[in-house]
C-alpha positions in Angstrom: -77.4 -29.4 -1.5 -74.4 -29.4 0.9 -72.4 -26.2 1.2 -68.6 -26.8 1.2 -66.6 -24.9 3.8 -64.5 -22.0 2.5 -61.1 -23.5 3.1 -59.2 -20.5 1.6 -60.8 -18.0 4.0 -60.0 -20.3 7.0 -56.5 -20.7 5.8 -55.9 -16.9 5.5 -57.4 -16.4 9.0 -55.2 -19.2 10.4 -52.0 -17.6 8.9 -53.0 -14.2 10.2 -53.6 -15.7 13.7 -50.1 -17.4 13.7 -48.5 -14.1 12.5 -50.1 -12.2 15.2 -49.1 -14.7 17.8 -45.5 -14.6 16.5 -45.5 -10.8 16.6 -46.8 -10.8 20.2 -44.1 -13.3 21.2 -41.4 -11.2 19.6 -42.7 -8.1 21.3 -42.7 -9.9 24.7 -39.1 -11.1 24.2 -37.9 -7.6 23.0 -39.4 -5.8 26.0 -38.1 -8.3 28.5 -34.6 -7.7 27.1 -35.2 -4.0 27.2 -36.2 -4.2 30.8 -33.0 -6.0 31.6 -31.0 -3.3 29.8 -33.0 -0.6 31.6 -31.9 -2.1 35.0 -28.3 -2.1 33.9 -28.5 1.6 32.8 -30.0 2.6 36.2 -27.3 0.5 38.0 -24.5 2.4 36.2 -22.6 5.0 38.1 -22.1 7.5 35.3 -23.0 8.3 31.7 -19.6 7.2 30.6 -20.0 3.9 32.2 -23.3 3.4 30.4 -21.9 4.1 26.9 -18.7 2.1 27.5 -20.3 -1.0 29.0 -23.7 -1.3 27.4 -23.2 -0.3 23.7 -23.0 -3.9 22.4 -26.1 -4.8 24.4 -28.1 -1.9 22.9 -26.9 -2.7 19.3 -27.8 -6.4 19.8 -31.3 -5.5 21.1 -32.1 -3.4 18.1 -30.3 -5.7 15.7 -28.3 -2.8 14.1 -24.8 -2.5 12.5 -23.9 0.9 14.0 -25.0 3.2 16.7 -24.4 6.9 17.5 -25.4 8.8 20.6 -25.4 12.6 20.4 -25.5 15.1 23.2 -26.6 18.7 23.0 -23.5 21.0 22.8 -23.1 23.7 25.5 -24.2 26.3 22.9 -27.6 24.6 22.6 -27.6 24.8 18.8 -25.5 21.7 17.9 -25.4 18.0 18.5 -22.0 16.4 19.3 -21.4 12.7 19.1 -20.9 11.2 22.5 -20.0 7.8 21.2 -19.9 6.0 17.8 -20.3 2.3 17.8 -18.9 0.6 14.6 -17.3 3.7 13.1 -13.5 3.9 13.2 -13.4 7.7 13.4 -12.2 9.5 16.5 -13.2 13.1 15.6 -16.5 14.2 17.1 -19.4 14.5 14.6 -21.0 18.0 15.0 -24.4 18.5 13.5 -26.6 21.6 13.7 -30.0 21.2 15.3 -31.9 21.8 12.1 -33.3 19.8 9.2 -30.0 19.9 7.4 -29.3 16.4 8.8 -31.5 13.5 10.0 -30.3 13.6 13.6 -30.6 17.4 13.6 -34.2 17.2 12.3 -35.1 14.7 15.0 -33.7 16.9 17.7 -35.4 20.0 16.3 -38.8 18.5 15.9 -38.5 16.0 18.8 -40.0 13.1 16.9 -38.9 9.6 16.0 -37.9 9.0 12.4 -37.6 5.5 10.7 -36.2 5.8 7.2 -36.0 2.9 4.7 -33.1 4.4 2.6 -31.3 7.6 3.5 -30.1 8.0 -0.1 -33.7 8.1 -1.3 -34.2 11.9 -1.8 -38.0 11.4 -2.4 -38.4 9.7 1.0 -36.5 12.5 2.7 -38.4 15.3 0.9 -41.7 13.6 2.0 -40.5 14.2 5.6 -39.2 17.7 5.0 -38.2 19.6 1.8 -34.9 20.7 3.3 -33.9 17.3 4.9 -30.6 15.9 3.7 -28.4 12.9 4.6 -24.8 13.9 5.3 -22.9 11.6 2.9 -19.3 12.7 3.9 -18.6 9.8 6.3 -19.8 7.2 3.9 -17.7 8.7 1.1 -14.7 8.7 3.4 -15.1 5.2 4.7 -16.7 3.3 1.8 -19.6 2.2 4.1 -23.1 2.3 2.7 -25.7 3.7 5.2 -29.3 2.6 4.3 -31.9 2.1 7.1 -31.9 4.5 10.0 -33.9 4.8 13.2 -33.4 8.0 15.1 -35.1 9.3 18.3 -34.7 12.3 20.6 -33.6 12.0 24.2 -35.7 14.5 26.3 -35.8 15.2 30.0 -39.5 14.5 30.8 -39.4 16.6 34.0 -38.0 19.8 32.5 -38.8 19.3 28.9 -35.2 19.9 27.9 -33.6 18.3 24.9 -30.5 16.2 26.1 -29.5 14.6 22.8 -30.5 11.9 20.2 -29.8 8.2 19.5 -29.3 7.0 16.0 -29.4 3.3 14.9 -27.9 2.6 11.4 -28.6 -0.4 9.1 -30.7 -3.2 10.4 -28.8 -6.5 10.4 -31.8 -8.1 8.6 -31.4 -5.7 5.7 -35.0 -4.5 6.1 -36.5 -1.4 7.7 -36.6 -1.3 11.6 -39.9 -2.8 12.6 -42.7 -1.4 14.7 -41.4 -3.1 17.9 -38.0 -1.4 17.5 -39.8 2.0 16.9 -41.8 1.5 20.1 -38.9 0.3 22.0 -36.6 3.2 21.1 -39.0 5.6 22.8 -38.8 3.7 26.1 -35.0 3.4 25.8 -34.8 7.2 25.3 -36.9 7.8 28.4 -34.5 5.6 30.4 -31.4 7.3 29.0 -32.9 10.8 29.7 -33.3 9.9 33.4 -29.8 8.4 33.5 -28.3 11.4 31.7 -30.1 13.9 33.9 -29.1 12.2 37.2 -25.6 10.8 36.3 -24.2 13.3 33.9 -20.9 13.5 35.9 -18.1 12.5 33.6 -15.4 10.2 35.0 -12.1 12.0 35.6 -9.5 11.5 32.8 -7.1 8.7 34.0 -3.6 10.1 34.6 -1.7 9.4 31.4 0.8 11.1 29.1 -1.8 10.5 26.3 -4.6 12.6 27.9 -4.2 15.0 25.0 -6.1 12.5 22.8 -9.2 13.1 24.9 -8.8 16.9 25.4 -8.1 17.3 21.7 -11.2 15.3 20.7 -9.3 12.5 19.0 -10.9 10.0 21.4 -14.0 10.2 23.6 -13.4 9.5 27.3 -15.2 6.2 27.2 -13.1 5.1 24.2 -9.9 6.1 26.1 -11.1 4.1 29.1 -11.8 1.1 26.9 -8.3 1.3 25.5 -6.7 1.5 28.9 -8.8 -1.5 30.1 -7.8 -3.5 26.9 -4.1 -2.7 27.5 -4.4 -4.0 31.1 -6.2 -7.2 30.1 -3.9 -8.1 27.3 -0.8 -6.8 29.1 0.0 -4.8 26.0 1.3 -1.3 25.5 -1.4 1.4 25.5 0.1 3.0 22.4 -0.1 -0.3 20.4 -3.7 -0.8 21.5 -4.7 2.8 20.5 -3.0 2.5 17.1 -3.9 -1.1 16.2 -7.3 -1.6 17.7 -8.7 1.9 18.0 -7.2 3.1 14.7 -5.7 6.3 16.2 -3.2 7.6 13.7 0.4 7.3 14.9 0.9 11.1 14.4 -1.9 11.9 16.8 -0.3 9.7 19.5 2.9 11.6 18.9 1.3 15.0 19.1 -0.4 14.0 22.4 3.0 13.0 23.8 4.5 16.3 22.6 1.7 18.2 24.4 2.4 16.3 27.6 6.2 16.7 27.7 6.2 20.2 26.2 8.8 19.4 23.4 8.4 19.0 19.6 7.2 15.7 18.2 9.5 13.9 15.7 7.7 11.7 13.2 9.4 8.6 11.6 11.3 9.7 8.5 11.8 7.0 6.0 14.3 9.0 4.0 16.5 10.3 6.9 20.2 10.6 6.1 21.8 8.7 8.9 24.9 10.4 10.4 26.6 7.4 11.8 29.1 9.5 13.7 26.4 10.5 16.1 26.0 7.0 17.5 29.7 6.0 17.4 29.8 6.3 21.2 26.6 4.3 21.8 25.8 0.6 21.7 22.4 -0.5 20.4 21.6 -2.4 23.6 22.1 0.8 25.7 19.9 2.9 23.4 17.1 0.3 23.6 17.3 0.1 27.3 17.5 3.8 28.0 15.2 5.0 25.1 17.1 8.0 23.8 19.1 8.5 20.6 21.0 11.5 19.0 19.5 11.9 15.5 21.0 15.1 14.2 23.5 17.9 14.9 23.7 21.4 13.4 24.4 25.0 14.4 21.5 25.1 16.8 22.7 22.0 18.7 22.3 18.2 19.0 18.8 16.8 18.8 18.0 14.0 21.2 15.0 11.7 20.3 13.5 10.2 23.5 10.4 8.4 24.7 10.6 10.3 28.0 12.5 13.5 27.6 12.0 14.6 31.2 13.7 11.4 32.5 16.6 11.7 30.1 17.1 15.4 31.1 17.1 14.5 34.8 19.7 11.7 34.6 22.1 14.1 32.7 23.8 11.0 31.1 23.6 12.7 27.7 25.6 15.7 29.0 28.4 13.3 30.1 28.6 11.5 26.8 28.3 14.7 24.7 29.7 17.4 27.1 30.3 20.1 24.5 26.9 19.8 22.7 23.9 22.0 23.2 21.0 19.6 23.7 17.6 19.9 22.1 15.0 17.3 22.9 12.2 15.7 20.8 9.7 13.0 21.7 8.3 10.2 19.5 6.1 7.1 19.8 7.5 3.7 20.8 6.8 2.3 17.4 8.6 5.1 15.6 11.5 5.1 18.1 12.1 1.4 17.3 12.1 2.1 13.5 14.6 5.0 14.1 16.9 2.7 16.1 16.7 0.1 13.2 17.5 2.9 10.8 20.6 3.9 12.7 21.8 0.5 13.8 20.4 -1.8 11.0 17.9 -4.6 11.2 20.2 -7.5 10.8 20.2 -10.4 13.2 23.8 -9.5 13.7 23.7 -7.2 16.7 26.7 -5.2 15.5 25.4 -1.8 14.2 26.8 0.4 11.4 27.6 3.0 14.1 29.6 0.4 16.1 31.5 -0.7 13.0 32.4 2.9 12.2 33.4 3.6 15.8 35.9 0.7 15.5 37.7 2.5 12.7 40.4 5.0 13.8 40.0 8.2 11.9 41.7 11.5 11.8 39.7 13.8 9.6 42.5 16.4 9.3 45.2 14.0 8.2 43.0 11.7 6.2 40.3 13.9 4.8 41.0 13.2 1.2 40.8 9.5 1.6 44.3 9.0 0.1 46.0 7.6 3.2 46.6 3.9 3.8 44.2 2.5 6.4 45.3 0.3 9.3 44.7 -3.4 9.3 42.2 -3.0 12.1 40.3 -0.4 10.2 40.3 -2.5 7.1 38.8 -5.4 9.0 36.0 -3.1 10.3 35.5 -1.8 6.8 34.9 -5.4 5.5 32.3 -5.8 8.2 30.7 -2.5 7.3 30.3 -3.3 3.6 28.8 -6.7 4.5 26.4 -4.9 6.8 25.4 -2.5 4.1 24.6 -5.3 1.7 22.7 -7.3 4.3 20.6 -4.3 5.3 19.9 -3.5 1.6 18.7 -7.1 1.0 16.5 -7.2 4.2 14.9 -3.8 3.4 13.9 -5.1 -0.1 16.3 -2.8 -2.0 17.0 -3.6 -5.7 20.2 -1.4 -5.9 22.9 0.1 -3.7 24.3 3.4 -4.9 27.7 4.5 -3.4 28.3 8.2 -4.2 31.7 9.7 -3.1 32.0 13.5 -2.9 35.2 15.5 -3.2 37.3 17.0 -0.3 36.0 16.4 3.2 32.5 15.8 2.1 31.1 12.4 3.2 30.3 9.5 0.9 26.5 9.1 0.6 25.0 5.6 0.3 21.5 5.3 -1.0 19.1 2.3 -1.6 16.6 2.0 -4.4 13.3 0.5 -3.0 10.1 0.1 -5.1 11.7 2.2 -7.8 12.6 5.2 -5.7 16.0 6.1 -4.1 16.2 6.8 -0.4 19.3 7.8 1.7 20.8 5.1 3.9 23.9 6.4 5.6 26.8 8.8 5.1 30.4 7.5 5.6 33.3 9.8 6.4 35.6 10.8 3.5 38.6 9.1 5.1 37.1 5.7 4.2 36.2 6.5 0.7 39.1 4.9 -1.3 39.3 1.9 1.1 35.6 1.2 0.6 35.9 1.3 -3.2 39.0 -0.9 -3.2 37.2 -3.4 -1.0 34.3 -3.6 -3.5 36.7 -4.1 -6.4 38.5 -6.9 -4.6 35.2 -8.7 -3.9 34.2 -8.6 -7.6 37.7 -9.2 -9.0 38.2 -5.8 -10.7 41.4 -3.8 -11.3 42.0 -1.7 -8.1 44.4 0.6 -9.9 42.1 1.4 -12.8 40.1 4.5 -11.9 39.7 6.2 -15.3 37.5 3.7 -17.1 34.2 2.1 -16.2 34.4 -1.5 -15.0 31.8 -4.3 -14.6 31.9 -7.2 -12.2 29.9 -9.6 -10.0 30.0 -10.4 -6.3 29.0 -13.8 -5.1 28.2 -12.7 -1.6 28.0 -16.2 -0.1 31.9 -16.1 0.1 31.8 -13.0 2.3 28.5 -12.9 4.2 25.5 -14.8 5.5 23.3 -14.4 2.3 23.3 -16.6 -0.8 22.9 -13.7 -3.2 24.8 -12.2 -6.2 25.4 -8.5 -6.9 26.1 -7.0 -10.3 28.6 -4.2 -9.8 29.3 -1.2 -12.1 32.0 1.4 -11.3 31.8 4.7 -13.1 34.5 7.5 -12.9 32.8 10.8 -11.9 33.9 14.4 -11.4 36.9 15.5 -9.3 38.6 12.1 -9.6 35.9 10.2 -7.8 34.4 6.8 -8.7 30.7 6.0 -8.2 29.6 2.4 -7.6 26.1 0.9 -8.3 25.4 -2.6 -7.1 22.3 -4.5 -8.3 21.1 -7.2 -6.0 20.3 -10.3 -7.9 18.3 -12.3 -5.3 17.8 -15.9 -6.5 14.1 -16.7 -6.0 11.2 -18.8 -7.1 9.2 -17.6 -10.1 5.8 -15.9 -9.5 2.9 -18.1 -10.7 1.4 -16.7 -13.9 -2.1 -16.3 -12.2 -0.6 -14.2 -9.4 1.4 -11.8 -11.7 -1.2 -9.1 -11.6 -2.4 -9.6 -15.2 -6.0 -8.6 -15.8 -8.3 -11.6 -16.6 -8.8 -10.4 -20.2 -5.1 -10.3 -20.8 -4.3 -13.4 -18.9 -6.7 -15.5 -21.0 -5.1 -14.2 -24.2 -1.6 -14.6 -22.9 -2.1 -18.2 -22.0 -3.6 -18.9 -25.4 -0.5 -17.3 -27.1 2.3 -19.0 -25.1 0.7 -22.4 -25.4 1.4 -22.4 -29.1 3.9 -25.1 -30.2 6.3 -22.7 -32.0 6.7 -19.0 -32.8 8.4 -16.0 -31.2 7.1 -13.9 -28.3 8.6 -10.7 -26.9 8.4 -8.9 -23.6 9.4 -5.2 -23.9 10.0 -2.3 -21.5 12.8 -0.3 -19.9 15.4 -1.6 -17.6 13.9 -2.7 -14.2 10.3 -3.1 -15.5 10.0 -6.7 -14.6 10.5 -8.3 -18.0 12.6 -11.2 -16.8 10.2 -11.9 -13.9 7.3 -12.1 -16.4 9.2 -14.4 -18.7 10.1 -16.8 -15.9 6.4 -16.8 -14.8 5.5 -17.9 -18.4 8.3 -20.5 -18.4 7.0 -21.8 -15.0 3.5 -22.2 -16.6 5.0 -24.2 -19.5 7.6 -26.2 -17.4 6.5 -29.8 -17.7 8.5 -33.1 -17.6 8.0 -33.6 -21.4 9.3 -30.1 -22.3 13.0 -29.2 -22.8 13.6 -25.5 -21.9 16.9 -23.7 -22.5 17.5 -20.2 -21.2 20.4 -17.7 -22.0 20.5 -15.0 -19.4 22.9 -12.3 -18.2 22.8 -12.8 -15.3 20.7 -15.8 -14.1 18.5 -14.2 -11.5 15.7 -16.7 -11.0 16.3 -20.4 -11.0 13.7 -23.1 -11.7 13.9 -26.9 -11.5 13.5 -28.4 -15.0 15.1 -25.5 -16.8 18.6 -25.7 -18.3 20.0 -22.2 -17.7 23.1 -20.8 -19.2 25.0 -17.7 -17.9 26.3 -15.5 -20.7 30.0 -14.7 -20.4 31.2 -12.2 -23.1 34.8 -12.3 -21.8 34.9 -16.0 -22.6 33.2 -15.5 -26.0 29.8 -16.7 -24.7 27.5 -14.0 -26.0 23.7 -14.4 -26.7 24.2 -15.3 -30.4 26.8 -18.0 -29.6 24.7 -19.6 -26.9 21.6 -19.6 -29.1 23.4 -21.4 -31.9 24.4 -24.0 -29.4 20.8 -24.3 -28.2 19.6 -25.2 -31.7 21.9 -28.3 -31.6 20.6 -29.3 -28.1 17.1 -30.5 -29.0 15.1 -27.6 -27.4 11.3 -27.2 -27.2 11.4 -23.8 -25.7 14.2 -21.2 -25.8 14.4 -18.0 -23.7 16.9 -15.3 -24.5 17.6 -12.7 -21.9 17.9 -9.9 -24.4 17.8 -9.4 -28.2 19.8 -6.3 -28.9 21.4 -7.0 -32.3 20.5 -8.3 -35.7 22.4 -11.6 -35.4 20.6 -12.6 -32.2 17.2 -11.7 -33.6 17.9 -13.6 -36.8 18.8 -16.7 -34.9 15.7 -16.4 -32.7 13.5 -15.9 -35.8 15.1 -18.9 -37.5 14.5 -21.0 -34.4 10.9 -20.0 -34.2 10.3 -21.0 -37.9 11.9 -24.4 -37.4 9.5 -25.6 -34.7 10.7 -24.0 -31.5 8.9 -21.7 -29.1 11.2 -18.6 -28.5 10.8 -16.0 -25.8 12.9 -12.8 -25.6 13.1 -9.3 -24.1 13.4 -6.0 -25.9 14.2 -2.5 -24.7 11.3 -0.7 -26.5 8.4 1.5 -25.3 5.3 -0.1 -26.6 4.2 -3.3 -28.4 3.6 -1.8 -31.8 6.9 0.1 -31.7 8.7 -3.1 -31.1 7.6 -4.5 -34.5 9.0 -1.4 -36.3 12.3 -1.7 -34.3 12.7 -5.3 -35.3 11.9 -4.6 -39.0 14.5 -1.7 -38.9 17.1 -4.3 -37.8 16.6 -5.9 -41.2 14.2 -8.7 -40.4 12.3 -10.1 -43.4 8.7 -8.9 -42.8 7.1 -12.1 -44.2 9.2 -14.4 -42.0 8.7 -12.2 -39.0 4.9 -11.9 -39.5 4.7 -15.7 -39.9 6.7 -16.3 -36.7 5.2 -13.6 -34.4 3.0 -14.8 -31.6 2.7 -11.6 -29.6 4.4 -8.8 -27.8 3.8 -7.8 -24.2 4.9 -4.3 -23.1 5.2 -3.8 -19.4 5.8 -1.1 -16.7 5.8 -1.2 -12.9 3.6 1.2 -11.0 3.7 1.7 -7.2 1.1 -0.3 -5.4 -1.1 1.3 -2.7 -0.4 0.1 0.8 -3.1 -2.4 1.9 -2.7 -1.4 5.6 -3.5 2.3 5.3 -5.1 3.1 1.9 -8.3 5.1 2.3 -11.5 4.1 0.5 -13.7 6.8 -1.0 -16.6 7.1 -3.5 -15.5 8.9 -6.7 -17.6 11.8 -7.9 -19.3 11.7 -11.3 -16.7 14.2 -12.5 -13.8 12.0 -11.4 -15.3 8.9 -13.1 -16.0 10.9 -16.3 -12.3 12.1 -16.3 -11.1 8.5 -16.0 -13.5 7.4 -18.8 -12.3 10.2 -21.1 -8.6 9.3 -20.4 -9.3 5.6 -21.0 -11.3 6.3 -24.2 -8.7 8.7 -25.6 -6.6 5.7 -26.4 -9.5 4.2 -28.5 -10.5 7.2 -30.7 -8.9 5.7 -33.8 -10.9 2.4 -33.6 -14.0 1.8 -35.8 -16.5 1.8 -32.9 -15.4 5.3 -31.8 -15.2 6.6 -35.4 -18.8 5.5 -36.0 -20.4 6.6 -32.6 -18.0 7.8 -29.9 -20.8 8.4 -27.3 -22.3 4.9 -27.7 -18.8 3.4 -27.5 -18.1 5.3 -24.3 -21.3 4.1 -22.8 -20.4 0.5 -23.6 -17.0 0.9 -21.9 -18.7 2.4 -18.8 -21.2 -0.5 -18.7 -18.3 -3.0 -18.8 -16.6 -1.1 -15.9 -19.8 -1.2 -13.9 -20.1 -4.9 -14.4 -16.5 -5.6 -13.5 -15.7 -3.1 -10.7 -18.9 -1.5 -9.3 -21.0 -3.0 -6.5 -24.6 -4.2 -6.8 -25.9 -0.6 -6.6 -23.5 0.6 -9.3 -21.2 2.4 -6.8 -17.4 2.5 -7.5 -14.9 2.5 -4.7 -11.4 4.0 -5.3 -8.6 4.4 -2.8 -6.1 7.2 -2.0 -2.7 6.8 -0.2 -2.3 7.8 3.4 1.0 6.6 4.8 1.9 4.4 7.8 4.9 2.8 9.4 4.7 -0.2 7.0 5.0 1.8 3.8 6.5 4.9 2.1 4.0 7.8 1.6 1.1 5.3 1.2 2.8 3.0 -1.3 4.3 -0.5 -0.7 5.4 -2.8 -3.5 4.7 -2.5 -7.2 2.2 -3.8 -9.7 2.7 -4.6 -13.4 0.9 -2.7 -16.1 0.6 -4.7 -19.3 0.0 -4.1 -23.0 -0.5 -7.4 -24.9 -0.5 -7.3 -28.7 -1.3 -10.6 -30.2 -0.1 -11.6 -33.7 -3.5 -11.9 -35.3 -4.1 -12.1 -39.1 -4.8 -8.3 -39.5 -1.6 -7.4 -37.6 0.5 -9.9 -39.6 -0.9 -8.5 -42.8 0.1 -4.9 -41.7 3.6 -6.2 -40.8 4.1 -7.6 -44.3 3.0 -4.3 -45.8 5.5 -2.3 -43.6 2.6 -0.4 -42.0 3.2 2.6 -39.7 3.1 2.3 -35.9 -0.3 4.1 -35.8 -1.9 1.5 -38.1 -0.5 -1.4 -36.1 -1.7 0.3 -32.9 -5.2 0.7 -34.2 -5.4 -2.9 -35.5 -4.2 -4.2 -32.1 -6.8 -2.1 -30.3 -9.5 -3.5 -32.7 -8.3 -7.0 -31.7 -8.8 -6.4 -28.0 -5.4 -4.9 -26.9 -5.5 -2.7 -23.8 -2.8 0.0 -23.8 -0.6 0.5 -20.7 -2.7 3.4 -19.6 -6.0 1.5 -20.1 -4.6 -1.4 -18.1 -3.5 1.0 -15.4 -6.9 2.7 -15.2 -8.6 -0.7 -14.7 -6.1 -1.4 -11.8 -7.1 2.0 -10.3 -10.8 0.9 -10.5 -9.7 -2.4 -8.8 -8.2 -0.4 -5.9 -4.6 -1.6 -6.5 -3.0 1.7 -7.4 -4.0 5.3 -8.1 -4.1 7.5 -11.2 -1.0 9.5 -10.2 1.2 6.4 -10.3 -0.3 5.2 -13.6 0.4 8.6 -15.3 4.0 8.5 -14.0 4.9 5.3 -15.9 2.6 5.8 -18.9 4.2 8.9 -20.4 4.4 9.2 -24.1 
């Protein structure tokens, strides 16, 4: 009998042999690269040169994401980070030499640790009962540390502990292998020799930003790298530090203040600009000489400069302002440019607000009340000034310009509304008050002599300035015989695509289903300035096809679209909304959009149109979707016809959006997530699911959150505002919050029965409606805004 060879045993042996050969090859390659690295370390002149020049080589050799090298602090009881590769933090990490941290444990026990997952408490306890991973940096940056290889750096000759090296997260996503663990010991021996022999730090390069190093914001090697990068790119050192090394602008400013021995002046978005200070200066001169007077009070005139010492030495300021007591402040180049733009404007037109004012002859004593006639030359400059104000408002993204005269010799304040908040722009001397208001009235064809009644008008700015925009103007008599003016900028623009409107996927799907119906009526409700018209135009853009006839009645026409027939309401000519809508019904429409339904007649015509085969869109000034139904029924609408025609109601608010440039990621605590969950579910307590089993319903909500917003490990990431030169207090732009109530059969039945708001509200929630606050909380979980802004706009 012939015995067959055992093929399976041979196969296993063959695989094992190949694996061993591969491992040996990998080990040979690794230690060859390590030898090359060792030679480079010994060839370096100083420790600082080692860490600045060879960090990338060390990370590549050990295939890791991040690397930290710690040195023993002078007190001998702490480790201080010498360098941090891959971590955008410029404060030193200080850890006690104890088992309270992983690096501290390694330094204390002088042993190498290789950990598979630093968040695994069982794995850490198996090493030491008191061992913990410091999670603060991960929570602050949103980074997830997992694998870690840490080894002590020990002077072999003296037996002294010099520091520790820490590799974080293998690029392969697996634990650091045996070759890396063996290699780190050899690397530490090399580093120990280098540190012991070459631990002479490079002198700090002479720079006015040395304070960044002495204050521990940057390590010396990082500062050296920044200087080197600035030289190579021929860029400004401040820009390199801020943009590439993520040093906060305020830290750069404080370092300059320390060098020059004067206070630091940070950029102030809401600064009230006193244009009289710069009347004697041209913008070109300010930009060339880098100093600017920014304020004057009893203590003296404050001069903002990039180099206060140079400005003091030249004594030019003393010649221009001979009677002023001068106080100096320093700022960064970036903030100085912003301040210059703030004082002189950002328009391509080089003429500044200050230069325009300086061209107007003024005598405060004779003309303080603003009642005197101004000269033709001054009037010409005033025309330019008003044009400049409008251009600046448009370029800064303002929605409204507020002109607020004050009695007596007090100056007229001009403020811009940006992202929903007012901020001061400039102050204009009282002597120009009446002339400025008269100029505005001339531009919008209002009665100049009428100062006792409010007036409304419109400016087509293309007649007077470089921009093709319209402004809606309202004049309002105020105390002490003054007149306030508010100008709304109606910037003609393209509609925002429906998919980019910021509507949650759940609501977007339902919204598209509703607006694609062939007939019916759909409302968008919310207060003034909540984006209702923008949303309706996005819907119309979605429906705008060659086979569809769309008529719109608007006051005013803000957004224009090809394919739409848009009508401007003109009440003076008898063209109100009701009149225009009657005309539409004779003009063969498919879709009708009405800017506002504010009376019974307009609503009745819209309802009639929707029941005769037309799709009607309109806006309402109401707080929530269910409340809109009660408001319309109170106007006298027939509940059966109204229920039959209703497609849906979208309530909307605008919340401030977090600035994408500077928002700070963090991992929310369990308490914070529970608070968000409770606030979200408080809106759902009346629904049947919560009435039956509130805890189970809450769990279901949280599971859906985890699916939609958490990462693979179930971790949520939220963001908090920080603030930078691109935003205001950490916010830039706005995001819509939406509450979509669809006209389902249960809702229509309740409308026919004249149900209360609470019943309609519960029925809508059962049908899948998200309230404004629920929608806002989901946008907080998405990282778009924060809870503070959601609560501001979701008050009840």
